[in-house]
VMD Tcl script that draws the C-alpha trace (Angstrom):
set ca {
  {107.28 26.33 -76.47}
  {110.29 23.93 -77.45}
  {113.57 25.36 -78.08}
  {114.55 25.28 -81.43}
  {117.29 22.92 -82.45}
  {120.90 24.26 -82.78}
  {122.42 23.60 -86.02}
  {125.76 21.19 -85.58}
  {127.39 23.29 -88.28}
  {127.91 27.04 -87.32}
  {127.59 28.02 -90.87}
  {123.96 26.66 -91.15}
  {122.88 29.29 -88.66}
  {120.54 32.20 -89.95}
  {122.51 35.15 -91.08}
  {121.36 38.69 -90.09}
  {120.89 42.00 -92.07}
  {124.15 43.40 -90.75}
  {125.85 40.31 -92.13}
  {124.58 40.73 -95.61}
  {125.37 44.37 -95.40}
  {129.12 43.47 -94.41}
  {129.21 41.39 -97.11}
  {127.85 43.75 -99.90}
  {130.54 46.18 -98.57}
  {133.40 43.59 -99.32}
  {131.71 42.86 -102.87}
  {131.97 46.77 -103.40}
  {135.58 47.03 -102.39}
  {136.34 43.85 -104.63}
  {134.82 45.70 -107.60}
  {136.42 48.76 -107.13}
  {140.01 47.04 -107.06}
  {139.24 45.23 -110.09}
  {138.79 41.61 -108.54}
  {135.37 40.92 -110.06}
  {133.45 42.86 -112.58}
  {130.33 45.38 -112.02}
  {128.39 42.66 -113.60}
  {129.41 39.76 -111.00}
  {129.11 42.70 -108.32}
  {125.52 43.28 -109.18}
  {124.63 39.49 -109.47}
  {126.65 38.58 -106.20}
  {125.02 41.46 -103.94}
  {121.96 39.84 -105.22}
  {122.78 36.47 -103.78}
  {124.07 38.04 -100.52}
  {120.80 40.00 -99.77}
  {119.17 36.69 -100.78}
  {121.08 34.57 -98.35}
  {119.60 32.84 -95.47}
  {122.51 31.18 -94.11}
  {126.26 32.25 -93.33}
  {127.16 29.21 -95.66}
  {125.14 31.24 -98.44}
  {127.21 34.46 -97.68}
  {130.60 32.43 -97.64}
  {129.68 31.22 -101.22}
  {129.85 34.78 -102.66}
  {133.22 35.62 -101.25}
  {135.24 32.55 -100.94}
  {137.06 33.45 -103.91}
  {138.02 36.86 -102.63}
  {140.88 37.75 -100.19}
  {140.71 39.02 -96.88}
  {138.17 38.29 -93.87}
  {134.52 37.83 -95.12}
  {131.57 37.36 -92.82}
  {131.95 33.92 -91.07}
  {129.91 31.79 -88.63}
  {130.41 32.55 -85.03}
  {132.24 29.94 -83.40}
  {130.12 27.22 -81.34}
  {129.47 28.37 -77.94}
  {131.52 26.20 -75.59}
  {131.35 26.01 -71.59}
  {134.47 27.78 -70.00}
  {134.59 25.10 -67.57}
  {134.28 21.70 -67.63}
  {134.99 18.43 -65.16}
  {138.50 17.58 -65.74}
  {139.32 14.38 -67.12}
  {141.36 12.83 -64.25}
  {143.05 9.40 -64.52}
  {141.81 6.80 -62.59}
  {143.15 6.40 -59.11}
  {144.26 10.05 -58.82}
  {143.99 11.40 -55.29}
  {142.25 14.32 -54.55}
  {142.22 16.30 -51.27}
  {139.47 15.55 -49.18}
  {139.62 18.46 -46.22}
  {141.29 21.22 -45.13}
  {141.57 21.78 -41.32}
  {142.75 24.91 -39.47}
  {143.05 24.88 -35.73}
  {144.72 28.35 -34.48}
  {146.60 28.36 -37.47}
  {145.98 28.83 -41.62}
  {145.29 26.67 -44.44}
  {145.13 27.33 -48.25}
  {144.55 25.59 -51.71}
  {144.86 27.64 -54.77}
  {146.05 27.49 -58.47}
  {145.23 24.29 -60.18}
  {144.23 22.10 -57.25}
  {141.86 18.86 -57.76}
  {138.35 19.41 -56.27}
  {136.46 16.25 -55.35}
  {132.69 15.91 -55.32}
  {132.83 16.85 -51.67}
  {135.33 18.38 -49.63}
  {134.93 19.59 -46.00}
  {136.63 23.09 -44.40}
  {137.12 23.34 -40.91}
  {138.38 26.50 -38.97}
  {138.87 26.72 -35.33}
  {140.24 29.98 -34.24}
  {142.10 30.05 -37.68}
  {141.42 30.67 -40.97}
  {140.62 28.15 -44.33}
  {141.08 29.95 -47.77}
  {140.00 27.77 -50.96}
  {140.35 29.68 -54.33}
  {138.44 27.91 -57.09}
  {139.04 30.12 -59.94}
  {141.92 27.76 -61.26}
  {140.86 24.35 -60.01}
  {140.31 21.20 -61.80}
  {136.80 19.78 -60.86}
  {136.40 16.16 -60.91}
  {132.27 16.40 -60.90}
  {130.02 18.50 -62.33}
  {128.45 19.26 -59.04}
  {130.63 19.78 -56.15}
  {129.80 20.36 -52.24}
  {131.75 22.13 -49.64}
  {130.95 21.62 -46.04}
  {132.25 24.79 -44.27}
  {132.24 24.67 -40.31}
  {134.06 27.41 -38.38}
  {134.34 28.16 -34.76}
  {135.82 31.58 -33.61}
  {137.61 31.05 -36.88}
  {136.69 31.99 -40.97}
  {136.17 30.06 -44.16}
  {136.66 31.99 -47.35}
  {135.68 30.41 -50.78}
  {136.57 32.40 -53.77}
  {134.94 31.11 -57.15}
  {134.87 32.09 -60.85}
  {132.41 35.00 -61.88}
  {130.55 32.48 -64.26}
  {130.11 29.65 -62.02}
  {126.92 28.29 -60.70}
  {126.64 28.82 -56.75}
  {124.17 27.63 -54.02}
  {124.99 28.91 -50.65}
  {122.69 27.27 -47.73}
  {124.73 27.11 -44.63}
  {123.56 28.43 -41.15}
  {125.32 31.26 -38.96}
  {124.87 31.58 -35.16}
  {126.60 34.41 -33.45}
  {128.41 34.44 -36.82}
  {128.19 35.04 -40.54}
  {127.30 32.62 -43.66}
  {127.51 34.83 -46.79}
  {125.03 34.01 -49.24}
  {125.22 36.86 -51.58}
  {127.48 34.89 -54.07}
  {124.58 32.50 -54.66}
  {123.42 32.55 -58.33}
  {123.53 31.01 -61.93}
  {126.09 30.35 -63.60}
  {127.51 29.84 -67.47}
  {125.72 27.09 -69.13}
  {128.12 23.87 -69.04}
  {130.13 25.51 -65.76}
  {130.44 23.28 -62.63}
  {128.01 24.03 -59.96}
  {129.24 24.54 -56.20}
  {127.17 24.08 -53.17}
  {128.30 25.36 -49.94}
  {126.84 24.17 -46.95}
  {127.61 24.20 -43.27}
  {127.81 25.97 -39.64}
  {129.41 29.01 -38.54}
  {129.37 29.53 -34.96}
  {131.30 33.10 -33.90}
  {133.00 32.81 -36.95}
  {132.14 33.38 -40.90}
  {131.84 31.94 -43.82}
  {132.46 34.02 -46.76}
  {131.74 33.04 -50.59}
  {133.03 35.66 -53.32}
  {133.06 35.63 -57.13}
  {136.12 36.98 -58.52}
  {137.84 37.30 -62.20}
  {140.40 34.56 -62.65}
  {144.11 36.10 -62.17}
  {146.57 34.61 -64.64}
  {149.68 36.35 -62.37}
  {148.59 34.60 -58.97}
  {150.82 32.06 -57.84}
  {150.16 28.52 -58.07}
  {148.53 29.36 -61.97}
  {150.40 27.22 -64.46}
  {153.14 29.47 -65.91}
  {153.40 31.57 -62.55}
  {155.39 31.23 -59.47}
  {154.43 28.20 -57.07}
  {153.35 28.91 -53.96}
  {153.57 26.29 -51.28}
  {150.55 25.21 -49.15}
  {150.18 26.32 -45.52}
  {150.53 23.58 -42.81}
  {147.09 22.11 -42.24}
  {146.18 22.08 -45.87}
}
mol new
graphics top color blue
foreach p $ca { graphics top sphere $p radius 0.5 }
foreach p [lrange $ca 0 end-1] q [lrange $ca 1 end] { graphics top cylinder $p $q radius 0.2 }
display resetview
């Protein structure tokens, strides 16, 4: 079976019975307020129940005040690779040796990123990040340390790292919203752990546009 083509104009989408009922109720209110005659009411209700598309429904209510039934807005992906000016440098790695490193807020994520934690911790928060590619790969390596990666709830994630005397959390793996960037997490954890977790975006988080700035920790 092939997918049905999606109309470029949402007004050409097929209307449902509930949309026809809502339009008929709007017409009845208009008649009760004296905006249209009862003869017009009968004619327009007949047109409403014969309507096939949202455009047909709009045609019988376009001259009436108030919100009529409108076609749903076309779906747009929540996340898209950002348009980054040519030559804009993007960080390539975070290293924490007996220390901590962190990236959060609207930071620029390159197609390939490396995080190394040796007796320390690296925290990467992608919920408000700007992506330079539709698919990015984070290589996480830790020795007696930890790497924590926070991703948006609707991002596609594929975790395939290996843990030895440590942990490599695969629970966040799963599909995302169509159009969202895809994240691959690979690497190796020895006597340490790599954690990938899904969290909703937090507009109050420091580093987010409109919120307080947060300086990066040494080693980021």
